[in-house]
Structures are given as C-alpha cells and as structure tokens.
N, C-alpha and C positions, 0 to 999 in steps of 0.2 A: 763337593762333601753336603750331605741334604742337614738339616739337621739332626733329623734324629736315628739319623745314622756314626754326626761327634757326639747328640748325645751314648749313646748305642759303646761308643768307646772307651768314654770315656769312662763309662761305670762301669768299661773288664778293666780300665787303670785299678778306680779306684777298690776295684773287690781283690788287682790282687795286692794293691799295695796294703788291705786293711786286715788279708790273711796273713803277711810276712810277719813274721815272730817282731812280740819286743816285749822286751825282759817284764815281767808283773811292777816291778816298783818301780822302774819309768815309769808306764801304763800307765801303773795309777796314781807315779806322783803330777802328772800330766794332768789325768781327768780330775782332781781335786784342784788342780792349778786354775783351773779354766771351769769351772762349777765355784771357786769360789770367787770368780772374777765377776760368774755372773752373778749373785748375790751384789755386790759394788758397784754395777755400774746399775741393778736394777734391782734395788731394795727392798721384798714385800709386805706389804701390811697387812693391821685387818682386816681383810673384811674386800681386799681382792682380788680380783677371778680370775685366776690362773691357767693355764691352759698348758699339757707339761705333756710327757709321753717317761715310762718306763725303757730306759733303753737297754738292745740288747749285743751281742754279741763285742764289733771290736770299735761302739762307738763315744763318746762319751760319759762319765753319768754322770744322772739326776739323778740319786739317794741324799748327796749331799744337799742338790737346793729344794730339799724336797725333805731332810728335814728341817732349812732355813726357813724355808715358807708356812710350815704349821708349828714352828715357834714362830710365827710370829700374829699366830692365826687369824692363817692367808684362807682359802676356800683354793684347795687343786681339783682338775682335772683329769679327766683321763681319757683321747678315743680308745674308740670302738668299731670297725667297721660293718660296713652295714650294709645290710643286704644290695638298697638304694646304691646302693654306690657311692656312699661317700659318711664321712665318719660323724658316730657322734658321743663325748665325748660322759664321761657316767666320775662323782664323786672319789676321791679317792678310795681306793679301797684293804688301806689297812696293810695287815705284814702277811695275813695269809690268803686274802680278795681277790684273787690273783689269777688270772689261767690262761694261756697255750689260746692263745687264735690268728685266725688268717692270714697268711703268713711267717708265721710262729714269733708274733709279736707278741710280748706280755698284757693284758687287757683288763680292766678292775671286770669283778663277778656284779654281774648284777640278776640282781629276781626279775623270776618273767616277768614280764607290762610295763615294765618300767622304764624312763622317759629322757633316753639323754637331750643336751643341751646340746645347739650350735653354732652361738652370738653370745652379744654378751660378757665377753672378756677385755681385763683391764689389757693382763699381758698372757704371747703367747710362747713356750719358747717351740724350735719349728724344726726338726731334726734334720736331714741329707747328707746327701755321701762328699756333695762338693761340695763349694761354693766362689763367688768370685767382691772382692772389693767392691761392684758395686749392687751386691745382699741378690743375686738371682747362685737360684737352686739349683743344684742335678738331685731330684726324687731317685727313688726304684723305679720306676714308671708305669707307673700306677695308676698316677694325675690326683688319689687322696686329698693332700694336704694345700695341691694345686687347688681344687674344688673350697674347700674351704675357705682356705684364706680368699678364697674370688670374691667367697659371700659377707666374708670379713667385714669388706672394703673399705678400710683402715679403721674401723674401727676400737683397732688396741693397736697394742702396740706388738709388731713379730721380731722373734729374736734366734736366727739357724746356730743354736752350738754347738764343733766342733774341735777338729784337735788341728795344729797350726799344718800338720800335712795337709789335705780334705782340703784349704785354701789354693786355686787353681787361678790361674790367668784370666780367664776368662770361664762361660760356660756358655754353651749351645742352648738363646733360648724358643719359645714361640709367644703366639701368642696367649696359647692356654697358662701360659710361666708366670712366675707370680711370684717375685721377690722382699724378702727380708729385707724388718725395719736397721736392720745389726746385727751383728756377725762376733762369738764370747769366740776365745780360743783361749789355751790356756799362757801364750802370750802378750792374748790382751783383748784392748776392743775396739771391732770393724764399727764406725753411723756410717750410715752414707745415707751420702750427699744428696738432699733433699726431701734425707728421711731425719739429721741430726732433732733439727729441737723434738720433736715426737715420739723420739723414740729415749728424751734427755730420762732419767728417775724424776 
C-alpha cells in the first residue's frame, strides 16, 4: 500500500475515533492533564516566543497553556493560513480577537496590512491527528505545518500535543513530512531519540 493510501486510512480511523462520544468530564480532565504535562516539561519564560494554536473540536485544549504562558510573560503567536500556501503567525488575539478561518480553524483577528512571522520561535506547539514514538506526525493532509516545520530547520523546539489514544505504532511518512522533537499527552512526555537534548527545557 502506498504511503498516501496508508495516511488516508489512518486519517479515516482517527476521524472515527475522534467523533466517538467521550464523557465531558473525562475529556476535560485528560485535556487539562496533557496541558499541565506540557507546561511542566516546557515551562514558559519571560520573552520566550512560542507558536501555538487555538484548539478546536476533539483536540487537546490549549487555553491552559496559553494562560500559563501569558502569566509567565511569554509571547504567543497563532497561525493563519495564507494565500501562498504557508502559515504566518500573529500575536495572541485576546479574548475576542478570533475569527473562523480556512478549514474552520480559529485564527487571530489582524488589521489589514499586518505582517505575520514565520521564524524566530523558541518553542512551537504542533497539532496532529496522530503521532508515534519517533515524533512522526499525521496532519490533515494539507501540508501547512510540514512546510512551516521544514522552514524552521531545527531552530525551535517542536512539540506535538495529543491525547494518548492518538499515539499509534507507526505514522506513515514521506520525504516531505517533518517529525516533532517531543509529544505530550495526558500520560506524560515522549522525547524523540536524537532530539531529546534539544527538547529539554
């Protein structure tokens, strides 16, 4: 089976799994635990530049991470999908500074003519439909994060955020796919072999 076919099959499996009803209390508890594990493993500091995203649907939440980062004086940047096929990141939009962007994602509201950034991060929180223990990631198939991560070229620590149920034995990848340095779930932190030293806080 070709890599793209294996990816499509895994995406279908993860969509079904993500659509299954989970008690709200259980979902919220695991989401908070994953975020607490993230903050503990990668503590934010004053002036740190962090790329993050606004979680939607069945994703692990990111609001607790946001609150901890802002309290520590870190600088948060959120992605917008641009017309050139790349992601640009813009400063935190505040409580009401969000719009529903492409693919239904929440993006920061920005004034016309405002330019985003694509580099200069210390830490990047990366979403995914599935991850494996080698940091390989299954996205939604549009390639935005892979292009962004590839351009970073190892200049920032990249961390996947997921529920433990999203960890799979192997994520099929090709030459365009870029692994993350670590994956954080409600069960703990998985540091990828070969990247563990750089992923240390």
